[in-house]
N, C-alpha and C positions, 0 to 999 in steps of 0.2 A: 657419439656424434653430438655436437652442440647445435644450437639453434641456427647459427650462421651457416654451418655446413648443410644443415637440413634444407634451408631456403635455397642455398646454392644448387643443391642436387635437384630440387624441384624446378628451378629456372632452367637448368641444363636439360632436364627431361622434357620440359615444355617446348624448349627451342628445337629439340631433336624429334619431338612428337613421339617420344618413347613411352607408349601406353603401358608396357610391361613394367617399366621402372616407376611410372606414376602409380600404378596399382600397388606396387610394393611400398612406396612411400606413404600410401594411405593407411598402412598398418601401423604407422607411428602416431602417437598421441602426444600433445594436442594436435588435432588436424588443422593445418594452416589454412587461412582464407585463400592463400595463393593457390592451393590445390583446387579449391572450389571454383576459383576464377578460371582455372585451366579447363575445368569441365564445362563451364558456361561458354568459354571461347570455342570449344569443340562443337557444342550444340549449335552455336551461331554459325559456324562454318558449314555444318550439314544439318539444317533444321529437319525434324521429323514430325509428322502429324501426331498430335496427341502427347508429345513430349514437351513439358514446360521448359522454356529456355533458361529461366533464371532460378529454377528451384534449388540448384546446388548451393547458392549463396543466401537463400532465405534463412533469416535468423542469424546469419554469420557476420553481417555488416551493420553499420550504424550510420544514422544521419546527424549524430550529435557532435562528433569530433573526428579528426583524421588520424589514422594509425596504419602502420604496415602497408597493407594492400587494399585499404578501404576505398580509396579514390578509384583505383582500378576496377573494383567491383561495381561502383556506381557508374563508371563509364561503360561497362559491359551491359548493365541493366538499361542504360540509355540506348545502347545499340539495339537491344531486344525490343524496346518500345519503338525504335525507328523501323525495325523489320515489321512490326505489327501495325505500323502507321499510326501510332498513338502520339501524335506530334505535340499535344499539350504536355504529356508526360515527359517527352524528350526535353522540352523547354524547362519544365520544372526541375528535372535532374541537372540540367546545365546550371540553373541558378543555385541549386543545392551544392553543387561542386564549387561554384564561385564562393559561396558562403563559407565552406570549409577551408577555403584558401584566403579567407579574410577579405574578400572582395564583396563589399556591400552595395555596390553601385546599382544592383538590380532593384534595391529598395527605392532608390531615387527614381528609377524608371516606373515603378509601381505608383509612386506618389504623383508623378506627372500624368499618368493615365487616369488616376482618380480625379484630377482637376479638369481634364478636357475630353476624356474618353466616353464612348457610348456604353450602354448597359452591357452589351456583349463583350466589349473590350475590357471593361473593368472586371467583369466576372472571370474572364480568362486570365487577366493579370493577377488577380487574387489567388487563383489556383496555381498558376505557374510560379508564384512567389511563396507557395506553401502557407499562405495566410488562410488556413482552413476555417478559422472562426469567422472571418469575413466572407468566405465562400458560402457557409451555411446561412449566415445572416442575410446575405444578398438573395439567396435562393428562396428563403422563407418570406422575404419581403415582396416577392413577385406573385401576382395572381397567375392562375393557369393560363389565361389569355396572354399575359405578358411573357410567360415562359415560352409559349409557343411562338409568339411574335419575335422574340429576341433569340430564339433557338437555344434556350438555356435549359440544360438537363441536370439532374441530380448527379453530381460527380464525387461527392464525399458522403460516406455512410457515417452518420454521427455515432453509431453503436461501436465503431472501431477506434474511437478516440476517447480517452477517459473524460467523463462528465459532459461530453458534448451533447448527449441526449437530453441532459438537464437544461443545457443552454437552449436547445430547441423548444423544450417545454415552456421555458420563460418567454420565448419569442411568440409561441402560439397562444399564450394566454392573453386575454383582453387587457389592454392597458399595461401598466408597469413602468417603473423608472429605471433607466439605464444611465450609468455614468461612464463617460468616455474621456480618458486622460491623454492629453497631448504631451509629447516630448519635444525636443528641439527640432525634430525632423518629420515626424509622422502626421503633422497637421492635416495635409490633404486627405489622407486615408481616414482619419478620425472624422473629418467634416463629411466625407462621402458616406460613411456608415451612419452617422447621426441623421443625415437626410433620409436614409432608408428607414431607420427606426421611426422617425417622425411621420413618415408616410404610412407606417403601420399603425399609427395611433399611440405609439410609445412616447413617453417623456424622455428626451435625450439631453442629458446635462453634460455639457462639454466643459471639462476642467482645462482652462487655458494654461499656458506656461505661466509660472508664478511671477508675481511682482517681487523683486529682490530688493531688500533694504539693508544697508550696513548699519550696525549699531555698536556703541561702545559700552553703554550700561545695559544690564540685563532687562529684557522686556518680557512680560507675561504674555506668552504666545496666544492664549485664548482671548486676550483683549483685542487682538487684531481681527477676530471673526466679524465684529460689527462692521468694520470697514469693507470686508469682503462681501457681506450680505447687502450692504448699501449699493454695491456696484454690480449686483446680479441683474442681468438683462434677459428678457424672454421675447422670442418671436415665434408664434405658433407653438409647436411642441418642442422647440429647441431652446434650452436654457444655457446661458453662458456664465461661467463662474471664474473669478480671478483669485486664486489662493495667494498667500503671502509667505515669503521666506525671509527670515532675519539671519544675517551673516555677521559673525563676530571676528575680531582680529585674530583670534587663536585658531580660526578655521572651523569653529563650531557653526552648524546650520540648524535653525529651527524652522519648521513648517506648520502652518495652521490647517493643513489638508485634513488631518484627523478630525478636527473640529468642524471643518466644512462638510465632510461626509456625514458626521453625526447630525449636523443641522439639516442637511437635505433629507436624510432618512426620517428625522422627526417631523420636518415640515410637510413632507408628502405622506407621512404615516405608513411607510412600508420599507421593506429591505431594498437594497440597491444591487442591481447587476452591474458589475464593473468590467469595462474593457480597457485594457492598457497594454503597453509593451510588457513582456515578461520581466524585464529588469525593474520596471516600476511596480509591477505586481509583487515582486519579491521584497522590494523596499517597503511597500505598504504593509505586507504581511508581517514583517518584523516590527514595524512601528505600531501597528494597530492589531496585534495578534488576537486579542480577545473578541474582536468584532469583524475581523477581515479574514476570509477563508479563501485562499487561492485554490481554484478548482482545475487549473491547467498545470500539468507537471512542470516543475522547474527544469529548464534546459541548462546548457553550459553557458559560460559568459558570452560565447560566440553566438549561440543559437537563440538566446533569450531575447533577441530583438523582435521576434514574432509576437503577435497579439496573444494575450492571455485573458482568461475569463475568471472572475473572482466574485465572491458574494460578500456584501457588507451588510451586517445586521446582527441580530441575536441568534445564537446557535440553535435555540429551540424553535425559532421561526424557520430556520434552514431545515431542520429535521421535519417540521410539519409539512413543508413543501415536498420533500423527497418521499415521505411516508404517507402523505395524503391524510393525515390525522392531526388533531390538536394535541401536539406533544407537550405543550405547557400544562394542559389539563391532565394529561396522563401522568406527568411528573408529580403533580400536586395530589394525585389520588391517594386517599388514606388507606392503609393496610386493613384487610378484612380477614386474613388468615395469618397464622404464625409464620409459615414458611412457604416460599415459592422455589421449587426446583425447576430450573430452566434448561431445556435441551433444544438448541437450534439443530435442525436436521437437514441434510442435503443428499437426496437420492440414497439414503442409508437405512432403509427400513429393516434390512436383514440383521444389522447389528443393533439398531435402535430397540427392537422388541426385547432384547435381552437387557439393555440398559434400563428400560422402563420397568421391567420386572424387579430389578434391584431397588428401584424407587418405591414401588408398590409394597414391597416386603419389609417395610420399616417397622420396628417395634414401638415406634412413637405413637402415642394414643391421641395426640392433639390434631388440629386441623392443618392441612397443607395441600398445596396444589402442585401439579406437574404440568408446566407449560411446554408444549411441543410446538416449536415455531418452524414451519415447513418452508424451506428455501430451495426446494427441489426444482429441477428444470420444468418448464412449461409442459403440461401433459402427463407428468409423472405423478400419479395419485397414490403411490404405495404407502407413503407416510400417513396420508389421510385414511386410507383403507385400514391400516394397522390400528389407528386410534379408534375407528369405528368398531373394529373387531374386539379390542380390549374392553370397550364400553364401561369405563370406570369413571365415576363422577369426579374423581380427583384430577382426571386428565382434561386439560384445556387445550384444544387445537386452534392454532392461528396460522394464517398463511401470509408470507411477506408480500408486499404490494408489487414486487419486482425481484429479479435476481439481485442479491446484495453481496457486496464484498464482506468477508467473514466478520470483521469488527462491527460492521453495520448490522449484520444479521443478529449478532448478540445484543447490540444496542436496541434494536427494534423489539426483540423478545423481552429484554429487561424492562422496557417501558410498559409492557402489558402486565407486569406482575401485580399481585394484590397482597403479597406476603410482607410481614414486618421485616423478615430477613430473607435474603435471596442467595441461592446457591446455583452456580452455572456449571453445566456438564457438557461434554461432547457426546455424540450419539453412539460411542463405543466404550464409554467409561462406566464405572460402577460405583454404587453407594453401599457402604457396609451397613448391616442391619441396624446397628445402634447409632448411626450418624445423627439423625434428627433428635433423638432422645438426649444424646450427649451435648449437642449444640444448645438445646433448650435449657439444660442444666447449667452449662457454663455461661450462657447469655444472661440467665437470671441473676448470676452473681456479678456480672460485669455489664450492666445495662447501658452504660455510657459509651462503650466501645462500638465503633461503627464497622470495624473489620475483625473477623476471627479467622486465624490462620492455623493450619494443622499439617501433619505429615500424611503422606498418602503412599499407597502401594503402587505397583506397576505390573501390567500384563500385556504381552504382545500376542495378539490373536494369531491363529494359524494362517500362514501365508504372508505375514507381515515381514518385510525387509529380510527375506531369505533366511539366513542363519540365526536371526534374532527371534524368529517365530517361537511361540510357546514360552518365552521367558517370563518368569513370575518372580517378583521381588517383594519380600517381606522385610521392610527396611531395618528393623532393629528389634531387640527384645522388649516386649511390653507387658505390663501388669494390668489385667482387666480392671477398668474403672479408676485407674490411676492416671489422671490426665496431664499432670505436670504443667499447669497453666502459669504463664508469666508474660511480662511485656518485653518486647524487643524494640530497640531504637529503629525507626523507619529507615534512616539513611544507612544503617549497618547492613540491611538487606542488599541495597544497591552496591555498597562498597565490596561486599563479599562476592556478588555476582561479577563485578568487574575484575576482581582479583582472581577468581576461579570460575570459569565460564559455566561449569556444570551446576554451580549454585544458582544459576538463573531460574532453574525449575523450582527453586524454593522461594522465589519472590512471591509476595502476596498478590496473586494474579486475578483475584475475584473470579476464579474459575478452577475447578477440580481440587485446589488445595486451600481455598478460603471462601468465606461467604461475607456478605456485607448487609448492613442495615439499609433498608430502602431509602432512608434519608441521606445516605452517602452519595446518592446520585446528585442531590442538590449541592452537597459539599464539593463534589467534583466540578460541577458547573461554576460554582462561586470561585474556586481556586485556580481553575485552568481555563475557563471559558468554553469548555466543551465536555462531552462525555467520552464514549469509546472512539478512539482516534488512532492514527498511526498505521503501520503496516500489518499489525496483528492485534488480536483482542486480548491475548493472555500476557505476553511479556510486556507489552505497552502499559497495561494497567498495573502490572507488578512494579514497573519502573516509576510510574506516576505516583502510585500509592506509597511507595517507599520515600518519595521526595516530599509529599505534602502532609504526611502524618508523622508527628514527633515520635509516637510509639504505636505499636501494633500488638494486639493480644494474640499470643501464640500457645498452641498445645503440642506437646510432644506425644501425640496420640493420633492413630490413623482413623480417618472417617471415610475415605474414598480410595478407589483404585483407578489410576489413569490407564486407560486402554489405548492401544495403538493397533489399528487395523488397516487393511488396504483401502478402506473407505474414509480414513482420516484425512480431512481437508488440509490441516496443517502439515501433516507428515508428507502428503502428496505434493504440497507446494515446495518442499525442500528437496524432493527427489530430482536429481539432475537428468534432463532429457538426453538419452543416448542417441536418439535418431531424430531425423527431421520430422517424422510423423508424430513422435512424442512431443516435440517442441511445439508443433502446430496445435496439438490438442490442448496443451497448457495455455497457449496464447488465445485460443478460442474461448476458453473459460475466463481468462482475464478480461477479455473484451465484453463478455456478457455481464460480468459482475461489476465492471468499473464504469459503465456509461452513465450511471447516476449514483452519487454517494461514493465515488471511487477515491482511493488513496492517492495523494499527490505529495511528492517530495518537496521539502523546503530546500533552500540553498545549502544550509548546513548539512542536511542529509545527503546532498550531492557530493560531499567530501568523501563518501564511501561508495565503492562500486556495489551494484545490486547483485549480491552473491546468492541471496535467498535462503541461507541457513539460519538456524536459531541464533547463532552468534551475531550474524549480520542484523537480525531483528533487534537484539539487545543493544548493540552499538547505535543503530539507527534511531531507536527509541530515545536514547540518551540525547542524541543530537536534536531530535524533535522537541524534547523538553527544554533545550536551550532556545530553540526557535520560538516557542510559545511563552518563554519568559519565566518558567518555574525553576530553571537552573541558570546560574549566572554565566555570562560569556567567558568569564575567566577559566571555565572548565576546558575551553578549546585549547588553551596554551599551557595551562598549569596543572591540569588533572588528567586529561586524556593522554595516554601513551600511544601515540599514533603508530610508532614502529611496531609495537606489540599487537595492536589492533590489525594492522595490515598483515603481519606474519600469521596471526590466527586465522584471518579470512583466507589467505593464500593456502594454508594447510587444509582448509575445508573444501576447496575447489576440487572437483572430480575431473581428473585429466581426460576421462572418457566422455565428459559432458560435450554434447554437440555444440554448445555455445561457449566452450572454454576459451577459445582464442579471443572472442569478443569480450568476454568478462575480464580476461587478463589485461587486455588493452584498455578497458574501461578503468581498471585499477591503476594503470599507468597514467591515464588522463587525470583521474581523481587525485593522484599523488602530486601532480603539478598544481592543483588547486589548493592543496594543503600548504605548499610553500616550495620555493626553488631548492632550498637545502634538503628538504625531505624528498623531493623528486629525484635529486641526485643520489641520495642514499638508496632509494627504491631501484633506480636504474642500474646501479652498480652492484647491489647486494641481493635483492629479492627477484628482480625480473629475470636474470639469467637462469636462476633455479626453476622458476615457474615455467619458462619456455623451453627448457631442455627436453628434446623429443625422447620418448620412450617407446620401444617396440612392443606393441600390444595387438597381436593378430587376433582377429575375431575368432571366438571359439564358442562351442555350445555350452550353455550354462548347465551346471550340475543340477539334475532334477531333484536331488536330495541334498541341498546345501548343508555344509558342515555347521554345527552349532558355534556361534561366535561369543558365547558367554560361558563362564565357569560355574558349574553347579556346586553348591555346598553352603556351609555356614560361614558367615562373615563376622568380623569384629562387632561387638555390641549385641550379639544375638540375632543378627539379621540372617535371612535365608535367600538364596537364589535357586530356583527349581526349574526343571523342564515340566511345565504344567501338564503336557500331554501324557506324561507318565502317571498322572493321577486322575486321568479321565476327563480333564478340563478341555473344553472345546470352545468356550465363549466366556464373556465377562460374568455371566451368572455363575458359572462353575468356578471362576476365579474368586468371586466374592465368597462363595461357600467354602472354598479351600482356605482362604484367608481367615474366615471366621473360625474354622475348625482349629487352625494353628493357634489363633488367639485364645480360644477356649482351653486348649491344651498347654497353655503357658509357654508357647513358642515352640512346641514340639509337634511333629507330624502324627 
């Protein structure tokens, strides 16, 4: 049965209300949104107390683009809101549907209300138009008495939208400068929000539509700043600024907006909170990538008409705000110990205690610290209790100021280091006994190198990934104390990873397989404008370090073991949710971690669907490096093999994934953004294969899953073992087994 026949059978069963047939069709994967729509329709026809009407489509539809039966799902959700008498939500869904049908007239309606409407009317119009940034701003601008008078209630939870809690914090602080950027249409909305900000005591700098000038001969754009500054006007807390654009006959356009933002930031002595359309935010983030940080996720070309929140200023000032500490001073801190071993932990005390023991049992006689950065859920004190119990002076416990996205959790921890060299680990990894001694010896011979890279073993904890559990990898044959130190060209690491995906784990990730000189954080800041960034802390730093370093010091010698357990945050993020409950659990975690310091895609990153695998992270990080200007735009058309990238990502999608249907259609949409010719190839070649239904009836999982790896000796003297056969139950045991093999010349 092909996809078309599958859909035809669903439609027939729905029309005939053949529940038996629909139940049988649910055993085919990927589960179509059309089936979920049918279940919602059934619930709407016979509502039952306590049964959520729209639960079957939760996580299965999107508000970003139309596909398949997406609009039908939105219409059903709209009916459910009608049934519950949530009329504002009904109107909001109506406008969302219009947006996906390229009808933007509702924005004109919003702008008209902003000019003449009452507080209540404007508040409603903002919500029903999905201008959630405006909703939150409006709500925060009103006193309790005004909220009661205008019957204004809190209807948007900032914690559910990436970085919106940070926006609220900016609004709630005394003073502050906001920049509001007009486009050709949104003037009334910008004026309305500027008035609210001014009433709150904020400085509202309105960037008016640019003055456009034609030119024949080249003009130094910074020279136009003086004219813009001369024409700045101010009335109360509202400042009006006229930027300048220079247009040339060949179609080239220059803008002095970057110089204007730099002037305003310097003039007022603070960073700027920027409110603009998503399209303008993306344009500015590409133009001013070192100082402009978009904090609202990029949408599609269609949906990026909504307002976006961005930060203009120095990256270290941004970090100081989200961490509540002077991060500039932390970065300048001079080392006071030789090494810092950094372990960010998240609700992982059970595995962490074994990881810490491997750090404490080093044969190194010099000074070092073990920084344990606790990013656990509020109320979970297990990591703190463990540190108290271990009671070792080398252990330094710190607590993150809030739940942090994984890259930010590592960044926060690294800023607290006092070591001359810094090694990052996960809370289920292990350090081999000789690691710090070997590093000390190698570093002494190569003091100028800021990164040291090495080989590492692998261990899958009991219970990890079914048949992979207990896998133990001794990568190759080694001779004790023979380090094989050499330099590798940085770009060669990236080239190899793009050629062979498995090589991405050998990138210099500044985590588990490499350490860095503390001064390298300043190097990162100087060369990229930021520190830890992107969708993940490991692969992103591997890609960046490969690009900005001409050469990297490498050892063909093992110092660490990468552990994978059920507590692994990274591994958990890659696991496809098989049920709605699993999906909801993942989303709850994303919302907690992303409301301050959250990851936001740039437009280039939107050329790929969010698959969530390591391969997706690798490709996304390359696109992010293009966005921030450390890789040339030419990579997009002359280096990236888009067909191979999409083929690889499609292969990694799990057809049992609860969200497969949505992800596959996101891939379809993204293909259209890559180009019309590419979209045609995708539609004719890859899409039919991806959507072909497969009969996969639910069955009980094997309580003892079969081993998915082959035990034995590999080429080059490497070993793959079932560690449980040697009494290994944790990373401590894995480290001991590895050391024993090493001491025995590669033999057990």
